[in-house]
Phi, psi and omega in degrees: 000130183261131178287142176260116185275163175297327179297321179297316181294321180294328179295326184275335185258344182228078181290169177089194185298318181299317179295323179295321179293313182294336178301328185264002179298320175302321178294321177298316179298315181292316182290331177297311178293320179298314180301315183295313185289329179278329173301323183287351172293320187242354185295335182282345187302312182291333183276353187302318177301319178292322177298315180298319180290317184288319185256355178065047185277157172268175178299315180298320179294321177298318177299320182289329176302322178278315192282327184296327179292310180295324180293319177297320176300312184293318187285330190250350186293327178293313178296322178295328177297320178291324175297320180295320178299324186278312189258350179120127185287321178294319180299314179294323178299317179293320177299318178298320179299315182294315178298321179298318180296315180296319179293325177296318177298316178296324178295317179295331181266001187302127181273345181208175184295320180299317179294322179295317179297317179297316180294322177295325175298317176296323175302318180296323177297313177299318178296322179297318179298317179293312186296327182294340186257345191296308182297318180296321178295320176297318183296328180265351180265340185224153179227161172058224182295326179299324180294318177298318177296317180299317179293326177296315178294315179299319178296323177296320178296317178299314181294323183278335187299304181296327180286327180282342182308308180298326180293310178296320178298320178296317180295316182288327180293338174299330174280301177186146179299337181292337180288343176293341176261321181298329183295340179291336187297307178294329178294321177298318179299314179300315181296322178296314181299313180297320181294317180294328186266336190237338187261129178274145177295144178213134177214165179267118179301137178059033179295145180288163177293154179303144181275083185298315178300319179296316179299314183295315182293318180294318179298314180296315182294311180296318179297321180294318180297312181294320178301315179296321179295321177295317178296322179296321179294325183274321189245352182096160185277351182285344183273139176300333180297342180266303187281333181295314177298326179295312180298315179297320179296320178295321177298316180296320178295323175297318176297322178300318179297320179296315180298318181296325178295329184267347184284140180293324180227079187288153173302316175223120178290107184299336181292344174300333181285357170293336177282123178301320183294315180298317178298317179295321179296317179295319177295320178298317178296319181298313185279337182298304183292325178295315182284329187271323192239341185295334181281350186297327180299318181283329176295314181298317179296322178295314182298325183270309187283331178256315182281344177076017179280155174282167177303319180294317178298321178297316178299323181293335177299333182272005180301316178303320178297313181294313185296316182289321180295317179288318183295314180294316180292318182289314184283324184252004186304313183292321178294319181297331179295340182269352183267156175303131187297332182293327179285322181289309180294313180297317179296320178297317179294323177296320176296320177300317178298317178297320178300317177298319180293324177296320179288342178289000175284359182297143174217185187298334182263003184286154171243185181301337184296334181294343183269345192299309183297315180297320178299319181295314179295319178300316179297321178297320178295318178296315180295331179284318188277322191298313183299321182285331183301313182294310184289330176294322178295318179294325181292343183275353182226161174296158185298326180290349175261020183298326177297317178295318182294314180295322177296320182294314183290323178289325175299314180298319178301305187286327175294323176299320178293313182298313179294322180299314179300316181292316180295317181294337173299316177294317179301315182295308184295326178295312180294316180294318180296321179297317179293319179293324178294318178295331179278359178084019180287144175280142182050062182298325180294315178295322179292323177295319177296321178296319178299317181291345175264010178073029186264011182303314178299322179294320178296316180295320181296330182275350184277163176297134184305324181289341182257001186293324180299311178296318180296321179299320178295320180296315180295318180297319179294317180296315180294319181298319179296316178297318181292323177299318178296324177298313180295322177298317179298318178295319179298315179295318180299318179296317181291316177299317178299318179297319179294321178296318179296316179299329181279320189270317191283127179230013185290159175288164178306136185276036180273215185297318184294317180292328177295321178292324176297322180295324180295323185268355183290155176289146178298145176293125184295137178288148179293141179282000000 
């Protein structure tokens, strides 16, 4: 049974230019919420030095301010997708918008780091509810060529959102870091109004009840792994507090897979991974966000605490990334939809890897200019891969499983970012500590953690005036070594991801024909 969208009815009852404009109002409503929730993945990066100064945060707390949001998105988006299929995608989207707005207000009013982390977690829950419904709403609101165009625009928004985050964050932080959260309130109001007036309700008839055991096990397992990785970056891998949560989380994730295989209506049918193409798409989504965006937190801190740039100037450094990601996705999105997905996704990830390697040319004497070429190549890769990623995932499953498909690809994206930030924390502190140790610094590990928390100006201010010049050189060298290792890790991850996608993905182009094939395909059988 095919859902009849409000856009379809408006096309038949309001011909001409007005009807053409109103046809795209559902897409505007969906993209408004998507843009806002994805901007908030990276908008805090530029504000972190001000947050650290105002709230007195540690390195671990700064990581959690960024990571708790992405982790909530990753852990809950699959479960939210099943809720949306059962109770209505528009209804869940509106609930997510309201929760996101309230959590944004709480984040802006946060009096300390703990309150900010908790509010960011609630933001992530609201974002997960919204994100789980976006692809499915597009899939049921548009057909044929319009669907390909809608996915192209949505992919451009996805690609540009995370890249635009640092720019918007830099501009708003000039007022106060709290405005990066307050700005969400009017955007939420606009998205709610557009959704109520233009988006038709859509649900899956006879959808199964939410898979509570699967949701709980996946959330616990993913959260434990990320928690352990963050602790390892702050305290080292020798402590049980670091490796024990990682080991326990992996065991829980394995148990989750077993439970999903036995569940009659699983949150994610693990048997989908028997398909090489589906597995390759999920790996591509996982590595894309990790390789493209996880390094931004350390880049922003370097530009401000070592390079001396203001938040707005720091945000402007990311313009090549934003411009190329939006431009490539917007201008080439429809054409990219007609190409085999393995070449588009694989090529985009390879470009992301090359961009990371170009930025790895940074050294102690570098300025922001060393990042420009790498940022541009990185943005082109993001703009190339993102539009195809969403539609390729939908093409791999029947249309009635669109909630599951959208949840899976979005989970992989955000889990890649959350894990990437945590892993790169260890990469940075290890590289920076080694350079500081070679320079003869006392407590190189502690100094590396302080650098990663944006504390270089504070360290210099507390030093003897006669020693500040030498200390500044040591800090710049240590940070540059750590940041170079971060970019190298991102470059390798992008290239490995691109090669894996080229090897695994064999699906047909995810355009109109593949969408029609997905509609007519038999449902994926639930595990007994």
